[in-house]
C-alpha positions in Angstrom: 84.5 94.7 86.7 86.9 96.2 89.2 88.3 99.4 87.7 91.4 100.1 89.7 94.1 102.7 89.6 97.7 101.7 89.1 98.4 102.6 92.7 96.2 100.1 94.3 97.2 96.5 95.0 100.7 97.3 93.8 104.2 97.3 95.3 106.2 100.5 95.6 109.7 100.6 93.9 111.4 100.6 97.3 109.5 97.6 98.4 110.1 95.8 95.1 113.9 96.2 95.6 113.6 94.0 98.7 112.8 90.3 98.1 110.4 90.1 95.1 110.5 86.3 95.2 109.0 86.4 98.6 106.5 89.1 97.9 102.8 88.2 97.7 101.1 88.0 94.3 98.8 90.8 93.3 97.4 88.7 90.4 97.5 85.2 89.1 97.3 86.3 85.4 98.2 89.7 84.2 97.2 90.6 80.6 98.9 93.6 78.9 96.9 94.9 76.0 93.1 95.4 75.9 92.5 94.8 72.2 90.0 92.2 71.1 92.4 89.3 71.9 93.4 90.5 75.3 89.8 91.3 76.3 88.6 87.9 75.0 91.2 86.1 77.1 90.3 88.1 80.2 86.6 87.3 79.6 87.1 83.6 79.0 89.2 83.2 82.1 86.7 84.9 84.4 83.7 83.1 83.0 85.1 79.6 83.2 84.3 77.7 86.4 87.8 76.2 86.4 89.5 79.7 86.3 86.9 81.9 87.8 88.9 82.0 91.1 92.0 83.3 89.4 92.7 87.0 90.1 93.0 88.5 86.6 94.4 92.0 85.7 94.0 93.7 82.3 96.4 96.6 81.6 96.1 99.0 78.8 97.6 102.4 78.0 94.3 103.7 76.6 90.6 103.7 77.4 88.4 101.3 75.5 86.3 104.2 74.4 89.3 105.4 72.4 88.8 102.5 69.9 85.0 102.4 69.7 84.9 104.8 66.8 87.5 102.9 64.8 85.9 102.2 61.4 88.4 99.5 60.2 86.7 96.3 59.0 87.8 93.0 60.4 87.2 89.6 58.9 86.0 87.1 61.5 85.8 83.4 60.6 82.9 81.0 61.5 85.3 79.3 63.9 86.0 82.6 65.7 82.3 83.4 65.9 81.8 80.0 67.7 84.5 81.1 70.2 83.2 84.6 70.7 79.5 83.8 71.1 80.0 82.5 74.6 81.4 86.0 75.5 80.3 88.7 73.1 79.3 89.3 69.5 78.9 92.6 67.6 75.3 92.9 66.7 75.9 94.7 63.4 78.3 92.1 61.9 77.7 91.3 58.2 77.7 87.7 56.9 79.9 86.3 54.2 78.2 83.4 52.4 80.3 83.2 49.3 83.9 84.2 48.4 84.9 84.9 44.8 88.6 84.6 44.1 90.1 85.6 40.7 93.0 87.5 39.1 92.8 90.5 36.8 93.7 89.9 33.2 94.4 86.2 33.6 92.5 83.0 33.6 91.6 81.1 36.8 89.1 81.6 39.5 87.5 79.7 42.4 84.2 80.1 44.3 83.7 79.1 47.9 80.1 78.8 49.0 78.9 78.1 52.6 76.3 75.6 51.3 79.0 73.3 50.0 80.3 73.0 53.6 77.0 73.1 55.5 78.0 76.2 57.4 75.7 79.1 58.5 78.4 81.5 57.0 81.9 81.4 55.8 82.7 84.4 57.9 81.6 87.8 59.1 82.7 91.4 58.7 82.6 93.8 61.7 84.0 97.2 62.5 87.0 97.0 64.9 85.3 99.5 67.1 82.1 97.4 67.3 84.2 94.3 68.3 86.0 96.3 71.0 82.7 97.7 72.3 81.0 94.3 72.6 84.0 92.7 74.3 84.5 95.7 76.7 80.8 95.4 77.8 81.4 91.7 78.5 84.6 92.2 80.5 83.0 95.0 82.5 80.5 92.4 83.8 83.3 90.3 85.2 85.7 90.6 88.2 88.6 91.5 86.0 90.8 94.3 87.5 91.1 96.7 84.5 93.9 99.2 84.8 93.2 102.0 82.3 95.7 104.5 81.0 98.5 102.4 82.4 101.7 101.6 80.6 103.5 98.3 81.2 107.3 98.5 81.4 110.0 95.8 81.1 109.1 92.8 83.3 111.5 90.9 85.6 111.2 87.2 86.0 112.2 85.2 89.1 111.8 81.5 90.0 108.1 81.8 91.0 106.6 84.8 89.2 107.0 88.0 87.3 107.4 91.6 88.6 105.9 94.1 86.2 106.6 97.8 86.5 103.7 99.9 85.4 103.4 103.6 84.9 100.2 105.6 85.5 99.9 109.4 85.7 103.6 109.7 86.0 103.8 107.4 89.0 105.6 104.1 88.7 104.5 101.0 90.7 105.2 97.3 90.4 102.8 94.4 90.4 103.5 90.8 91.1 101.9 88.1 88.9 102.3 84.4 88.5 101.8 84.5 84.8 102.2 87.5 82.4 100.5 87.6 78.9 101.5 90.0 76.3 98.6 90.8 74.0 99.8 94.3 73.1 100.4 94.4 69.4 101.1 97.1 66.8 101.2 97.7 63.1 104.2 96.4 61.2 106.7 99.1 60.5 109.5 98.3 58.0 113.1 99.1 59.0 113.4 101.2 55.8 110.6 103.5 57.0 112.2 103.9 60.4 115.5 104.7 58.8 114.0 107.3 56.4 111.6 109.1 58.7 113.4 108.6 61.9 112.2 106.5 64.9 112.1 108.1 68.3 112.2 104.7 69.9 114.9 103.3 67.6 117.4 102.9 70.4 114.9 101.2 72.7 113.8 99.0 69.8 117.3 97.9 69.0 118.0 97.2 72.6 114.9 95.1 73.0 115.8 93.1 69.8 119.3 92.5 71.1 118.1 91.4 74.5 115.5 89.1 72.9 118.2 87.5 70.7 120.5 87.1 73.8 117.7 85.2 75.5 117.2 82.9 72.5 113.9 84.6 71.5 113.8 84.7 67.7 111.1 85.6 65.2 110.3 85.3 61.5 110.2 88.7 59.7 109.5 89.7 56.1 108.8 93.1 54.6 106.4 92.6 51.7 107.2 96.0 50.2 103.5 96.8 50.1 101.0 99.1 51.8 97.4 98.4 52.4 94.9 101.1 51.5 91.7 100.6 53.4 88.4 102.3 53.5 84.7 101.8 53.0 83.3 102.0 49.4 79.8 102.0 48.0 79.0 100.2 44.7 76.1 100.6 42.2 75.4 96.9 41.7 76.0 95.1 45.0 76.0 91.3 45.4 74.9 90.8 49.1 77.0 88.5 51.3 79.6 88.0 48.6 83.3 88.7 49.4 85.8 89.4 46.7 89.5 88.7 46.4 90.9 90.1 43.2 94.6 89.6 42.4 96.1 92.3 40.2 99.6 93.0 38.9 100.1 95.3 41.9 98.7 93.1 44.6 95.4 91.8 45.9 92.2 93.8 46.2 89.7 92.6 48.8 86.1 93.8 49.1 84.2 92.5 52.1 80.4 93.1 52.5 79.4 95.5 55.2 75.7 96.0 54.6 74.5 99.6 54.5 71.7 100.9 52.3 70.8 98.2 49.8 73.8 96.2 51.1 76.0 98.4 48.9 78.8 99.1 51.3 82.0 97.1 51.2 85.2 97.2 53.2 88.2 97.8 50.9 91.7 96.5 51.3 93.9 97.5 48.3 97.5 96.3 48.5 100.0 98.2 46.3 103.5 99.6 46.5 104.2 102.3 49.1 104.7 104.9 46.4 101.4 104.1 44.7 99.7 104.0 48.1 101.0 107.5 49.0 99.9 108.9 45.6 96.5 107.4 45.8 96.0 108.6 49.4 96.2 112.1 48.0 93.8 111.7 45.1 90.3 113.3 45.1 87.6 110.8 45.7 86.4 110.7 42.1 90.0 109.9 40.8 90.6 107.3 43.5 87.3 105.5 42.6 88.1 105.6 38.9 91.5 103.9 39.5 89.9 101.4 41.8 87.3 100.6 39.2 90.0 100.1 36.5 91.9 97.8 38.8 89.0 95.7 40.1 86.7 95.6 37.1 82.9 96.1 36.8 81.6 93.0 38.6 79.7 95.2 41.0 79.0 98.1 38.7 80.6 101.4 39.6 82.3 102.5 42.8 80.3 105.6 43.8 81.7 106.6 47.2 84.8 106.2 49.4 85.3 107.2 53.1 87.5 106.4 56.0 90.6 106.1 53.8 93.8 105.1 55.5 97.0 103.1 54.8 99.4 100.9 56.7 102.6 99.0 55.7 102.4 95.2 55.3 104.9 92.7 56.7 105.3 89.5 58.6 106.4 89.4 62.2 106.0 86.0 63.9 107.6 84.8 67.1 109.1 81.3 66.9 107.9 80.5 70.4 104.9 81.8 72.3 106.4 81.4 75.8 109.5 83.0 77.3 110.6 84.3 80.7 111.3 80.9 82.3 107.9 79.7 81.2 106.0 82.5 82.8 105.4 85.0 79.9 103.2 84.2 77.0 102.4 86.1 73.8 99.1 86.1 72.0 97.5 88.0 69.1 99.5 90.7 67.4 102.2 90.4 70.1 102.8 86.9 68.7 102.3 87.5 65.0 101.2 90.1 62.5 100.2 88.8 59.1 99.5 90.0 55.6 95.7 90.5 55.2 95.5 88.4 52.0 93.7 85.6 53.8 92.1 87.6 56.7 93.7 85.4 59.4 95.2 87.9 61.8 92.5 88.2 64.4 91.2 84.7 63.9 94.6 83.2 64.7 95.0 85.5 67.7 91.6 84.4 69.1 92.5 80.7 68.7 95.7 81.5 70.6 93.9 83.2 73.4 91.2 80.5 73.7 93.8 77.7 73.9 95.7 79.7 76.6 92.4 80.0 78.6 92.0 76.2 78.3 95.5 75.5 79.4 95.2 77.8 82.4 91.9 76.1 83.3 93.6 72.7 83.2 96.9 73.5 84.9 96.4 76.8 86.7 98.6 79.9 86.5 101.8 77.8 86.1 104.7 77.3 83.6 103.2 73.9 82.9 100.0 75.6 81.6 102.1 77.8 79.3 104.2 75.0 78.1 101.1 73.0 77.1 99.6 76.0 75.5 102.8 76.6 73.4 102.9 73.0 72.3 99.2 72.8 71.4 99.4 76.0 69.3 102.6 75.2 67.4 101.0 73.3 64.4 98.1 75.6 63.8 100.4 78.7 63.9 102.9 77.1 61.6 100.2 76.1 59.1 98.3 79.5 59.2 101.4 81.7 59.1 103.0 79.6 56.4 99.9 79.6 54.2 99.4 83.3 54.6 103.0 84.1 53.9 103.0 81.9 50.8 99.9 83.4 49.4 101.2 86.9 50.1 104.4 86.2 48.2 102.9 84.3 45.3 100.0 86.6 44.7 101.8 89.9 45.0 104.5 89.3 42.3 104.0 90.8 38.8 105.6 88.1 36.7 103.9 86.6 33.6 104.8 82.9 34.1 103.8 83.1 37.8 100.5 84.6 36.8 99.8 81.5 34.7 100.7 79.3 37.6 98.4 81.3 39.9 95.6 80.7 37.4 96.3 77.0 37.4 96.3 76.9 41.2 92.9 78.7 41.3 91.5 76.3 38.7 92.8 73.3 40.6 91.0 74.5 43.7 87.8 74.7 41.8 88.1 71.2 40.3 89.8 69.3 43.2 87.2 69.6 46.0 89.2 67.9 48.8 92.0 70.4 48.4 89.6 73.3 48.5 87.8 71.8 51.5 91.1 71.4 53.4 92.0 75.1 52.7 88.5 76.2 53.8 88.8 74.2 57.0 92.2 75.7 57.9 91.0 79.2 57.3 87.7 78.7 59.1 88.8 76.7 62.2 92.6 76.2 62.2 94.2 73.0 63.3 94.1 71.3 66.7 96.3 68.5 68.0 
């Protein structure tokens, strides 16, 4: 890996004011955001023979080491493992061999078992930090130009490329690239929260939204009115390699196996109202675990420990199109969509986006034609995955008696109509390709 400063191979502001269209290109592909999706894209591009000659830059405002200690658990599908294994795989990932789905206080449940689909696993659970660490090691072994502690500013598009201002150590420079990829995501933040607590970037955010609308860039948005409480819990009666999705009158509770001593550690995602989340975040551990046990039930005995507690608001943000900027700017990962965690599809959809973009760039080079083909190829899978996740989030987060009965019927139907369940499993494991 070439670790470069933001001052090298870059155009000064004065030079950039001349004729940017005639300026030489610093990079063929510039990726903004060195999270798992951005790093995976950079790695796939430099390891493919068809794209190994491309000059690739990876820009991030932080150092990768800043995220290595992140304890958040991420669900990775079997399809995503297939994509990642050619590049990097976290050695301590836990396997999910069975998924148990039910709802608290109502009939209806479904079981999904890897043996029914002849799969080595239904999915895996890994720490976000471990995923970042393994991908960072893989990217360091490639010729990617990695610009650390560098902030990307608003790009300017002309007829043959993109000029991207970047800021490093207080010094602004500009780079020229044939194609720009935005892989820099962020957590959903509801407008109500920005209004109540104040948003230092509110003016810039509003200006960006207005500019995007003026250019015809639209997105689908929804505030689910929920917060996800996350952490790692230990149980007294573990069931190894089993993941749990338990729907309650407040919202879903997910428990994902993370191994540990006696395989007793589980990643917790507990969706509830913002007020309840704020209250529970302040509870002593014993009181928190007691409330969790009352909500989830005793299927794995008692909850004996909780650590790494945190919370974040839940909402849907999904771009209608992945390509803008006269066909030279693409969005992948959380820059393209943020989803409710009810089906664990966020990273998996982002990785499929990135892999498809790498394939398109391999076939058509760093051109608008590549990005147009990428956008067209990804449309159906994104529509299906985003639509299914949004529907599940809305149906299974409403406390309404008749709807609970319908949810029970839906879960029972999945159990007794194998083709329907198989289609759902296939979508969640591998997505759709056209």
